[in-house]
N, C-alpha and C positions, 0 to 999 in steps of 0.2 A: 504494500500500499504507499502510495506517495507520501510524503510529509504534510501537503495540499489535505489531501482526501483525509490522513487519520486525523488532523486538527478540525479538521468540518464532521469526524466521526467522533473526537471527545465529543464536541460542541453538541451533538445531537443525543450525545449521554446525559451531559449533563440539563439540556431541556428534559427529558422523560426522568432524570433522577431526581428530581427536583426535592436514600438512603436510603426511609431508609434507607446515600451512598450509600442501585446497582448499582469529591471530599469526604471525610470521614462517616459524613451521615449514610447509614443501611437502613436495611430493614431492619438493623436489632433497633435502633431508638434514634428517629430523627431527630434531628435540631429542634430546637424551639423560634418560632417567626422571629424574633428579636436575635437568632444568631447569623440568621442568611444573611442579615446585611443589604437588605434591599437592592440583590442582584437577579430578579427574576424567580421563575418558580423553585420552592425550596424543597426537602427531601421525599423520596417516596419510595425507590427503590433501586435507582440506577447511575448512581454520579459514580463516574470510573474510578475514584480514588479505594472508595469503600467497596464498591461492585467488585473489584480487583483482589482487597487484601481479606476479606471474609464476612464475617456475619459481626459488627462490632468490634470489632479487634480482641475479641474475646473468645476462649475455648469455651465451650458447652457441653461436656460431655452425659452421657444415658437420655440424650432426647432427642434421638432420629427421626427425621422426617423426610417427603419429599413434596415438592407442591410447585403449581403453576401459578407465577406473577405476571400480574397485567398491572401497568402503569398508562395513565392517561391524561392528556393535558388539554384543557377544552379555553380555550379564549375567544371572549365576542368583541371586535372591533368598532370602534366608534362609529363605522358606516355602516353598521349591522353585519358586516361578514362576519364568518366565524371559522377559527383555524382549530383543527380537531386532530391529535395523533395521540396514536396508542401504539404501544411495544410489549411484547411478550417473552418472557422468560420460565426459566427454571431455578429452582435451589433443592437444593440437598445437604443433607447434614447426617454423619452417621455416630454411631454410639461414642465412638474415641472424641470425636469433635472435630471430625476431616469436612472440609465445605466444600460443595459446587455450585456456583452459579454461572449459569449458561445463557446467553440469547443473540437475535440477530440484529446488527443497528439497525435503526427507522431509514428507511430511503428518503429523505429529507435533504435537502442543500448539496451538498459538493454529492452526494452520496447517491440521490436522486438522478443527477445527470450522467453521475458515469457508471450507472447501471450495476454497482458494486457496490453491496448490503453482506459486510463483513459477520458472520457467524462466529462469537467469540465466547470462548468459557475460562471461567479462571477456577482454579483449584490452591486450597490451602490445606497444606497438611502438617498442624502442628506437632505431630509424634514424629514426624520426620524433622519439622522445622524448614519444610519447601515448600514456596509457592509455584502456581507453572500459570503460565498465559496461554493456551491456546487458539489457533488459530482453526477452525474446524473445516473450513474450503479447502486451504492451501495445505493442509497437515503439519501446520509448524508448531512448535511448543517453544517460551521461552520458560530457563527455571530460574528462580529467584531465592538466595536465601529469607526465614522469615525469625523473628525473633520470636522464641518462646512468652506465652502470654499465660495469667492465671487460667486454670483449668476451675470449671465450676458443675454440677449437676442440675436437675430442675429444681428451679426456684432459687439458687443462690446469685446472688449479683456480682460481678466482677468488674470491669473497666464501665467510667461513665457513657461510654457508646454504646452498650448494651442493655444499660436502663431501663424498665419501662416508665410508669408516668410518675411524675416527680415534682416536688414543689416548685415555687418560682421564686423562693428565695425575695417574696417582697419587690421585684421589681418594678419600675414604675410602668404603667400603663399596660398591663401583663396579668392576665387573671386567668385561673385554674377551674374549671367545674365536675369533680364525678358524676361520671352517667354512670354507675352502677355497672354491674356484670351482665355481659350476655352470650347467646353462642353464636360465632362468626364461622359458617361452614362448618360447624361440627367439635371446632375447639371453643373453649372457655375463654373469654378476654373481660378485661378489665377498661373500660371507657374513659377517656378524659377528653375534655372541651376546652382548648386554648384560646383564649381572645385577647388580640395585640391590638392595643388602639393607638394608632399615629395622630396625636394631633394637630389641630388645623395651624396652619404656618410653618412645622415642623422642617417640611422640606418643599416649602412652595404652595403646600393645596391649601384649596379655599374652605373644605370642610373636613373632618378629622376621615380616617381609611380606618377600617374595622376589615383586619386578618385573622380570619379563623381557621384551626386546626381540630379537626376530630379524627380522635387517635384509640384504637383499640388494640390492646398487649394481652397477651397469651406469656403467663408466669410458666405455664408450661412448656411449652415451646422456647421462652426468653428471645420473643418477636414481636414487631409490630404485624397484626395480621391484615389488620383495613386502617386507611388514613382518608381522610378528606379533608385538601386545603384550601382555601378561599381568598382568594385577595384580587381587590380589584383593580389593580394595576398590574397583575398579570395571569387571570383566570383561575381555574379552578384545575387543580390537581391529584387525583386520586390512585390509591395505590390496595391492590387488592391480592390476598393470596386466597386460591380456591384449588379443589382438588388435594386436599394434604393428608398424604397418609405417613402413617406413624411406624409402618415397619422400616425394617433397618432395609437400608437401599445397599443396591449391589456394589459389591467393592472394585469392579473397574470404573466405575463412576471417578474414583479417586485419584485415581491412574492415568498418566500420559499413555492414550491408545498405541498398539503396535503400527510401526510405519510410520509414526512421524519425525519430525527433523528436532531434536532437541539442539537449544543454543541456552549458552549463558547467558543472563543478565546482568546488569550492575547492580549491585544493591539492594536493598530489601524491597517488594511491593509488586509494582507490575509496571514500573515505568525503569527503563535503563537500557544502554546501546549491547547490542549483539556483540557476542566475542565469539570464539571461534567454537564449531560443532562440537559437542560431546556424544557419547555413545551411548544409546537409550538402550 
């Protein structure tokens, strides 16, 4: 993929990741509205950094699952026109805490004109302390070393990025309302409504801007299973886990497939220059 095309691809992911980061925001626990810095849609699942690094930068053992993840962004323009884009992917985690995220980049911007929409997968293996970025179309993989994160079982909380609903600590113009517990696609989840009000005049706005995020978090999975964020500036972004299966995933999901050319990346994560090929 050319540098220009890759830049467009990452921009496309940022639109649809609006994390829980597929930056550090990811499906484990998206940043709250005031943490997004007003730069467009916030987290829902597919921001590149979090999508590549794993589920919240934290190892969750003993809570295996597979699921389909869908992220949709809808924006209504002043002239009445509407922009709507949806991207789908899959998530998997085994009992040892290994994770896999897989998606085909949405065919928008440079990807639309090029006719190329890369099919990517990201594997995080805390057991071997190794991460992989796979290009499923080209059958290539980059390998990265990964720092070891604290392990946890169901109900245990590790890094802040993997936490569920949390208090706002008295931040101005941000309120949190508990919505109780309900079943989301067969999974018990705790709901939280976060409202962030940007006062009139704060950014040149004539009236107050109200941004809301409704988030449903499963303590069992230690994952956000559903989220809807509405921001008058950028539209509505939804994130949803469906087809959730709590059985142990196939071990092959967390290994580089046979026949892939593997190269060594530089540094941890999913970013780095390629070095020479290594034996698969």
